[in-house]
Biotite code that builds the C-alpha atoms (Angstrom):
import biotite.structure as struc

atoms = struc.array([
    struc.Atom([-18.990, 40.620, -156.231], chain_id="A", res_id=1, res_name="UNK", atom_name="CA", element="C"),
    struc.Atom([-17.135, 43.773, -157.242], chain_id="A", res_id=2, res_name="UNK", atom_name="CA", element="C"),
    struc.Atom([-17.914, 46.056, -160.169], chain_id="A", res_id=3, res_name="UNK", atom_name="CA", element="C"),
    struc.Atom([-15.528, 44.145, -162.462], chain_id="A", res_id=4, res_name="UNK", atom_name="CA", element="C"),
    struc.Atom([-17.452, 40.941, -161.730], chain_id="A", res_id=5, res_name="UNK", atom_name="CA", element="C"),
    struc.Atom([-20.745, 42.736, -162.441], chain_id="A", res_id=6, res_name="UNK", atom_name="CA", element="C"),
    struc.Atom([-19.392, 44.024, -165.757], chain_id="A", res_id=7, res_name="UNK", atom_name="CA", element="C"),
    struc.Atom([-18.105, 40.587, -166.769], chain_id="A", res_id=8, res_name="UNK", atom_name="CA", element="C"),
    struc.Atom([-21.439, 39.018, -165.821], chain_id="A", res_id=9, res_name="UNK", atom_name="CA", element="C"),
    struc.Atom([-23.308, 41.525, -167.990], chain_id="A", res_id=10, res_name="UNK", atom_name="CA", element="C"),
    struc.Atom([-20.972, 40.893, -170.918], chain_id="A", res_id=11, res_name="UNK", atom_name="CA", element="C"),
    struc.Atom([-21.465, 37.122, -170.575], chain_id="A", res_id=12, res_name="UNK", atom_name="CA", element="C"),
    struc.Atom([-25.260, 37.510, -170.609], chain_id="A", res_id=13, res_name="UNK", atom_name="CA", element="C"),
    struc.Atom([-25.081, 39.403, -173.910], chain_id="A", res_id=14, res_name="UNK", atom_name="CA", element="C"),
    struc.Atom([-22.318, 37.349, -175.542], chain_id="A", res_id=15, res_name="UNK", atom_name="CA", element="C"),
    struc.Atom([-23.577, 33.947, -174.379], chain_id="A", res_id=16, res_name="UNK", atom_name="CA", element="C"),
    struc.Atom([-27.332, 34.199, -173.820], chain_id="A", res_id=17, res_name="UNK", atom_name="CA", element="C"),
    struc.Atom([-28.842, 31.093, -172.238], chain_id="A", res_id=18, res_name="UNK", atom_name="CA", element="C"),
    struc.Atom([-32.620, 31.417, -172.089], chain_id="A", res_id=19, res_name="UNK", atom_name="CA", element="C"),
    struc.Atom([-33.262, 28.061, -170.426], chain_id="A", res_id=20, res_name="UNK", atom_name="CA", element="C"),
    struc.Atom([-33.388, 28.865, -166.744], chain_id="A", res_id=21, res_name="UNK", atom_name="CA", element="C"),
    struc.Atom([-36.119, 26.703, -165.287], chain_id="A", res_id=22, res_name="UNK", atom_name="CA", element="C"),
    struc.Atom([-39.174, 24.622, -166.130], chain_id="A", res_id=23, res_name="UNK", atom_name="CA", element="C"),
    struc.Atom([-42.196, 24.127, -163.890], chain_id="A", res_id=24, res_name="UNK", atom_name="CA", element="C"),
    struc.Atom([-43.730, 20.695, -163.480], chain_id="A", res_id=25, res_name="UNK", atom_name="CA", element="C"),
    struc.Atom([-46.150, 19.292, -160.893], chain_id="A", res_id=26, res_name="UNK", atom_name="CA", element="C"),
    struc.Atom([-47.153, 22.041, -158.458], chain_id="A", res_id=27, res_name="UNK", atom_name="CA", element="C"),
    struc.Atom([-47.895, 19.412, -155.781], chain_id="A", res_id=28, res_name="UNK", atom_name="CA", element="C"),
    struc.Atom([-44.399, 17.909, -155.829], chain_id="A", res_id=29, res_name="UNK", atom_name="CA", element="C"),
    struc.Atom([-41.796, 18.627, -153.148], chain_id="A", res_id=30, res_name="UNK", atom_name="CA", element="C"),
    struc.Atom([-38.846, 17.656, -155.385], chain_id="A", res_id=31, res_name="UNK", atom_name="CA", element="C"),
    struc.Atom([-36.699, 19.888, -157.565], chain_id="A", res_id=32, res_name="UNK", atom_name="CA", element="C"),
    struc.Atom([-33.761, 19.225, -159.863], chain_id="A", res_id=33, res_name="UNK", atom_name="CA", element="C"),
    struc.Atom([-30.738, 21.450, -160.429], chain_id="A", res_id=34, res_name="UNK", atom_name="CA", element="C"),
    struc.Atom([-28.731, 20.483, -163.526], chain_id="A", res_id=35, res_name="UNK", atom_name="CA", element="C"),
    struc.Atom([-25.868, 22.934, -162.912], chain_id="A", res_id=36, res_name="UNK", atom_name="CA", element="C"),
    struc.Atom([-24.383, 23.824, -166.348], chain_id="A", res_id=37, res_name="UNK", atom_name="CA", element="C"),
    struc.Atom([-25.910, 20.870, -168.215], chain_id="A", res_id=38, res_name="UNK", atom_name="CA", element="C"),
    struc.Atom([-28.409, 22.714, -170.425], chain_id="A", res_id=39, res_name="UNK", atom_name="CA", element="C"),
    struc.Atom([-29.040, 19.683, -172.665], chain_id="A", res_id=40, res_name="UNK", atom_name="CA", element="C"),
    struc.Atom([-29.862, 17.626, -169.567], chain_id="A", res_id=41, res_name="UNK", atom_name="CA", element="C"),
    struc.Atom([-32.227, 20.369, -168.389], chain_id="A", res_id=42, res_name="UNK", atom_name="CA", element="C"),
    struc.Atom([-33.987, 20.382, -171.781], chain_id="A", res_id=43, res_name="UNK", atom_name="CA", element="C"),
    struc.Atom([-34.236, 16.565, -171.776], chain_id="A", res_id=44, res_name="UNK", atom_name="CA", element="C"),
    struc.Atom([-35.749, 16.582, -168.290], chain_id="A", res_id=45, res_name="UNK", atom_name="CA", element="C"),
    struc.Atom([-38.171, 19.344, -169.305], chain_id="A", res_id=46, res_name="UNK", atom_name="CA", element="C"),
    struc.Atom([-39.355, 17.248, -172.270], chain_id="A", res_id=47, res_name="UNK", atom_name="CA", element="C"),
    struc.Atom([-39.695, 14.042, -170.223], chain_id="A", res_id=48, res_name="UNK", atom_name="CA", element="C"),
    struc.Atom([-42.234, 12.415, -167.935], chain_id="A", res_id=49, res_name="UNK", atom_name="CA", element="C"),
    struc.Atom([-40.035, 13.466, -165.003], chain_id="A", res_id=50, res_name="UNK", atom_name="CA", element="C"),
    struc.Atom([-41.737, 16.878, -165.017], chain_id="A", res_id=51, res_name="UNK", atom_name="CA", element="C"),
    struc.Atom([-44.929, 15.226, -163.799], chain_id="A", res_id=52, res_name="UNK", atom_name="CA", element="C"),
    struc.Atom([-43.071, 14.091, -160.686], chain_id="A", res_id=53, res_name="UNK", atom_name="CA", element="C"),
    struc.Atom([-41.064, 17.217, -159.786], chain_id="A", res_id=54, res_name="UNK", atom_name="CA", element="C"),
    struc.Atom([-41.974, 20.805, -158.983], chain_id="A", res_id=55, res_name="UNK", atom_name="CA", element="C"),
    struc.Atom([-39.212, 22.543, -160.939], chain_id="A", res_id=56, res_name="UNK", atom_name="CA", element="C"),
    struc.Atom([-36.053, 21.813, -162.916], chain_id="A", res_id=57, res_name="UNK", atom_name="CA", element="C"),
    struc.Atom([-33.439, 24.505, -163.316], chain_id="A", res_id=58, res_name="UNK", atom_name="CA", element="C"),
    struc.Atom([-29.801, 25.303, -163.789], chain_id="A", res_id=59, res_name="UNK", atom_name="CA", element="C"),
    struc.Atom([-27.111, 26.918, -161.647], chain_id="A", res_id=60, res_name="UNK", atom_name="CA", element="C"),
    struc.Atom([-24.083, 28.633, -163.173], chain_id="A", res_id=61, res_name="UNK", atom_name="CA", element="C"),
    struc.Atom([-22.695, 30.974, -160.536], chain_id="A", res_id=62, res_name="UNK", atom_name="CA", element="C"),
    struc.Atom([-21.445, 30.573, -156.993], chain_id="A", res_id=63, res_name="UNK", atom_name="CA", element="C"),
    struc.Atom([-22.894, 33.919, -155.939], chain_id="A", res_id=64, res_name="UNK", atom_name="CA", element="C"),
    struc.Atom([-25.983, 35.359, -157.634], chain_id="A", res_id=65, res_name="UNK", atom_name="CA", element="C"),
    struc.Atom([-27.090, 31.926, -158.783], chain_id="A", res_id=66, res_name="UNK", atom_name="CA", element="C"),
    struc.Atom([-26.965, 30.489, -155.266], chain_id="A", res_id=67, res_name="UNK", atom_name="CA", element="C"),
    struc.Atom([-28.602, 33.644, -153.868], chain_id="A", res_id=68, res_name="UNK", atom_name="CA", element="C"),
    struc.Atom([-31.480, 33.122, -156.322], chain_id="A", res_id=69, res_name="UNK", atom_name="CA", element="C"),
    struc.Atom([-31.800, 29.393, -155.625], chain_id="A", res_id=70, res_name="UNK", atom_name="CA", element="C"),
    struc.Atom([-31.949, 29.851, -151.843], chain_id="A", res_id=71, res_name="UNK", atom_name="CA", element="C"),
    struc.Atom([-34.416, 32.747, -152.143], chain_id="A", res_id=72, res_name="UNK", atom_name="CA", element="C"),
    struc.Atom([-36.611, 30.627, -154.425], chain_id="A", res_id=73, res_name="UNK", atom_name="CA", element="C"),
    struc.Atom([-36.651, 27.743, -151.943], chain_id="A", res_id=74, res_name="UNK", atom_name="CA", element="C"),
    struc.Atom([-37.484, 30.162, -149.129], chain_id="A", res_id=75, res_name="UNK", atom_name="CA", element="C"),
    struc.Atom([-40.444, 31.541, -151.085], chain_id="A", res_id=76, res_name="UNK", atom_name="CA", element="C"),
    struc.Atom([-41.671, 28.087, -152.192], chain_id="A", res_id=77, res_name="UNK", atom_name="CA", element="C"),
    struc.Atom([-41.608, 26.308, -148.859], chain_id="A", res_id=78, res_name="UNK", atom_name="CA", element="C"),
    struc.Atom([-43.262, 23.141, -150.087], chain_id="A", res_id=79, res_name="UNK", atom_name="CA", element="C"),
    struc.Atom([-39.956, 22.242, -151.815], chain_id="A", res_id=80, res_name="UNK", atom_name="CA", element="C"),
    struc.Atom([-38.164, 19.740, -149.598], chain_id="A", res_id=81, res_name="UNK", atom_name="CA", element="C"),
    struc.Atom([-35.626, 18.023, -151.865], chain_id="A", res_id=82, res_name="UNK", atom_name="CA", element="C"),
    struc.Atom([-33.116, 19.261, -154.424], chain_id="A", res_id=83, res_name="UNK", atom_name="CA", element="C"),
    struc.Atom([-31.354, 16.754, -156.646], chain_id="A", res_id=84, res_name="UNK", atom_name="CA", element="C"),
    struc.Atom([-28.062, 18.373, -157.645], chain_id="A", res_id=85, res_name="UNK", atom_name="CA", element="C"),
    struc.Atom([-26.851, 16.792, -160.891], chain_id="A", res_id=86, res_name="UNK", atom_name="CA", element="C"),
    struc.Atom([-25.202, 17.626, -164.205], chain_id="A", res_id=87, res_name="UNK", atom_name="CA", element="C"),
    struc.Atom([-21.782, 19.042, -164.864], chain_id="A", res_id=88, res_name="UNK", atom_name="CA", element="C"),
    struc.Atom([-20.113, 21.828, -162.909], chain_id="A", res_id=89, res_name="UNK", atom_name="CA", element="C"),
    struc.Atom([-19.413, 25.180, -164.522], chain_id="A", res_id=90, res_name="UNK", atom_name="CA", element="C"),
    struc.Atom([-15.686, 25.179, -165.184], chain_id="A", res_id=91, res_name="UNK", atom_name="CA", element="C"),
    struc.Atom([-13.987, 27.616, -162.842], chain_id="A", res_id=92, res_name="UNK", atom_name="CA", element="C"),
    struc.Atom([-17.084, 28.625, -160.889], chain_id="A", res_id=93, res_name="UNK", atom_name="CA", element="C"),
    struc.Atom([-17.840, 25.290, -159.178], chain_id="A", res_id=94, res_name="UNK", atom_name="CA", element="C"),
    struc.Atom([-21.355, 26.452, -158.253], chain_id="A", res_id=95, res_name="UNK", atom_name="CA", element="C"),
    struc.Atom([-22.396, 22.935, -157.204], chain_id="A", res_id=96, res_name="UNK", atom_name="CA", element="C"),
    struc.Atom([-19.446, 22.637, -154.852], chain_id="A", res_id=97, res_name="UNK", atom_name="CA", element="C"),
    struc.Atom([-20.270, 26.037, -153.349], chain_id="A", res_id=98, res_name="UNK", atom_name="CA", element="C"),
    struc.Atom([-23.928, 25.087, -152.900], chain_id="A", res_id=99, res_name="UNK", atom_name="CA", element="C"),
    struc.Atom([-22.866, 21.952, -151.022], chain_id="A", res_id=100, res_name="UNK", atom_name="CA", element="C"),
    struc.Atom([-20.490, 23.978, -148.848], chain_id="A", res_id=101, res_name="UNK", atom_name="CA", element="C"),
    struc.Atom([-23.228, 26.485, -148.068], chain_id="A", res_id=102, res_name="UNK", atom_name="CA", element="C"),
    struc.Atom([-25.522, 23.623, -147.101], chain_id="A", res_id=103, res_name="UNK", atom_name="CA", element="C"),
    struc.Atom([-22.872, 22.113, -144.797], chain_id="A", res_id=104, res_name="UNK", atom_name="CA", element="C"),
    struc.Atom([-21.076, 25.165, -143.438], chain_id="A", res_id=105, res_name="UNK", atom_name="CA", element="C"),
    struc.Atom([-23.015, 28.378, -144.110], chain_id="A", res_id=106, res_name="UNK", atom_name="CA", element="C"),
    struc.Atom([-21.236, 31.698, -144.571], chain_id="A", res_id=107, res_name="UNK", atom_name="CA", element="C"),
    struc.Atom([-18.817, 33.795, -142.570], chain_id="A", res_id=108, res_name="UNK", atom_name="CA", element="C"),
    struc.Atom([-19.535, 37.318, -141.307], chain_id="A", res_id=109, res_name="UNK", atom_name="CA", element="C"),
    struc.Atom([-18.641, 38.726, -144.752], chain_id="A", res_id=110, res_name="UNK", atom_name="CA", element="C"),
    struc.Atom([-21.131, 36.529, -146.608], chain_id="A", res_id=111, res_name="UNK", atom_name="CA", element="C"),
    struc.Atom([-18.446, 34.233, -148.000], chain_id="A", res_id=112, res_name="UNK", atom_name="CA", element="C"),
    struc.Atom([-19.410, 30.572, -148.257], chain_id="A", res_id=113, res_name="UNK", atom_name="CA", element="C"),
    struc.Atom([-17.177, 28.738, -145.800], chain_id="A", res_id=114, res_name="UNK", atom_name="CA", element="C"),
    struc.Atom([-14.744, 26.241, -147.356], chain_id="A", res_id=115, res_name="UNK", atom_name="CA", element="C"),
    struc.Atom([-15.752, 27.129, -150.925], chain_id="A", res_id=116, res_name="UNK", atom_name="CA", element="C"),
    struc.Atom([-13.024, 26.921, -153.553], chain_id="A", res_id=117, res_name="UNK", atom_name="CA", element="C"),
    struc.Atom([-15.003, 29.060, -156.021], chain_id="A", res_id=118, res_name="UNK", atom_name="CA", element="C"),
    struc.Atom([-13.495, 32.393, -157.039], chain_id="A", res_id=119, res_name="UNK", atom_name="CA", element="C"),
    struc.Atom([-16.357, 34.657, -155.812], chain_id="A", res_id=120, res_name="UNK", atom_name="CA", element="C"),
    struc.Atom([-18.477, 32.727, -153.276], chain_id="A", res_id=121, res_name="UNK", atom_name="CA", element="C"),
    struc.Atom([-20.046, 35.814, -151.684], chain_id="A", res_id=122, res_name="UNK", atom_name="CA", element="C"),
    struc.Atom([-23.775, 35.835, -150.974], chain_id="A", res_id=123, res_name="UNK", atom_name="CA", element="C"),
    struc.Atom([-26.254, 38.575, -150.128], chain_id="A", res_id=124, res_name="UNK", atom_name="CA", element="C"),
    struc.Atom([-28.969, 36.352, -148.634], chain_id="A", res_id=125, res_name="UNK", atom_name="CA", element="C"),
    struc.Atom([-29.799, 36.542, -144.946], chain_id="A", res_id=126, res_name="UNK", atom_name="CA", element="C"),
    struc.Atom([-28.707, 34.169, -142.209], chain_id="A", res_id=127, res_name="UNK", atom_name="CA", element="C"),
    struc.Atom([-32.385, 33.226, -141.781], chain_id="A", res_id=128, res_name="UNK", atom_name="CA", element="C"),
    struc.Atom([-32.684, 32.244, -145.466], chain_id="A", res_id=129, res_name="UNK", atom_name="CA", element="C"),
    struc.Atom([-29.527, 30.143, -145.197], chain_id="A", res_id=130, res_name="UNK", atom_name="CA", element="C"),
    struc.Atom([-30.765, 28.475, -142.005], chain_id="A", res_id=131, res_name="UNK", atom_name="CA", element="C"),
    struc.Atom([-34.067, 27.559, -143.668], chain_id="A", res_id=132, res_name="UNK", atom_name="CA", element="C"),
    struc.Atom([-32.171, 26.065, -146.623], chain_id="A", res_id=133, res_name="UNK", atom_name="CA", element="C"),
    struc.Atom([-29.907, 24.057, -144.318], chain_id="A", res_id=134, res_name="UNK", atom_name="CA", element="C"),
    struc.Atom([-32.654, 22.840, -141.992], chain_id="A", res_id=135, res_name="UNK", atom_name="CA", element="C"),
    struc.Atom([-35.613, 22.199, -144.287], chain_id="A", res_id=136, res_name="UNK", atom_name="CA", element="C"),
    struc.Atom([-34.100, 20.989, -147.558], chain_id="A", res_id=137, res_name="UNK", atom_name="CA", element="C"),
    struc.Atom([-32.561, 17.632, -148.365], chain_id="A", res_id=138, res_name="UNK", atom_name="CA", element="C"),
    struc.Atom([-29.768, 18.240, -150.883], chain_id="A", res_id=139, res_name="UNK", atom_name="CA", element="C"),
    struc.Atom([-28.886, 15.102, -152.841], chain_id="A", res_id=140, res_name="UNK", atom_name="CA", element="C"),
    struc.Atom([-25.379, 15.353, -154.286], chain_id="A", res_id=141, res_name="UNK", atom_name="CA", element="C"),
    struc.Atom([-25.244, 13.726, -157.696], chain_id="A", res_id=142, res_name="UNK", atom_name="CA", element="C"),
    struc.Atom([-22.836, 16.198, -159.319], chain_id="A", res_id=143, res_name="UNK", atom_name="CA", element="C"),
    struc.Atom([-21.595, 14.693, -162.563], chain_id="A", res_id=144, res_name="UNK", atom_name="CA", element="C"),
    struc.Atom([-24.686, 12.537, -163.125], chain_id="A", res_id=145, res_name="UNK", atom_name="CA", element="C"),
    struc.Atom([-26.212, 13.226, -166.551], chain_id="A", res_id=146, res_name="UNK", atom_name="CA", element="C"),
    struc.Atom([-28.031, 9.949, -167.185], chain_id="A", res_id=147, res_name="UNK", atom_name="CA", element="C"),
    struc.Atom([-31.730, 10.783, -167.233], chain_id="A", res_id=148, res_name="UNK", atom_name="CA", element="C"),
    struc.Atom([-32.727, 7.183, -166.424], chain_id="A", res_id=149, res_name="UNK", atom_name="CA", element="C"),
    struc.Atom([-30.654, 7.259, -163.223], chain_id="A", res_id=150, res_name="UNK", atom_name="CA", element="C"),
    struc.Atom([-32.112, 10.659, -162.302], chain_id="A", res_id=151, res_name="UNK", atom_name="CA", element="C"),
    struc.Atom([-35.621, 9.254, -162.861], chain_id="A", res_id=152, res_name="UNK", atom_name="CA", element="C"),
    struc.Atom([-34.801, 6.425, -160.414], chain_id="A", res_id=153, res_name="UNK", atom_name="CA", element="C"),
    struc.Atom([-33.700, 8.942, -157.758], chain_id="A", res_id=154, res_name="UNK", atom_name="CA", element="C"),
    struc.Atom([-37.073, 10.647, -157.743], chain_id="A", res_id=155, res_name="UNK", atom_name="CA", element="C"),
])
């Protein structure tokens, strides 16, 4: 992302602070949940019995730094095997779409997620980190799902 993108990202953090990033649950679980931009869903999951059955629940807003962070986290917590991708997409960024494209197609030589329609799908993670994500994680696409009862049944 260029310097303009960095500046805009910093402005957004100050103007629209969102403290809810992730919630830890059962440290023995291999399942995680990503609620994309659905903060209310994330809070509802965090306050529910679901947390006893999953390792972590978190959000994903951006198609670049957010995905970099998610893949790095999975690489450093190798007991995670499944990510349930649910909630609503971030308008314009389509971080969920980009995560799915990374999972299917990887990146090109410039770090751009192949086949992503997001505006800035450029990653800084290594090819090895991407390969681990693609080969050791099951990514369950439930983008748009916000019903906590249905999410509970997926687990």
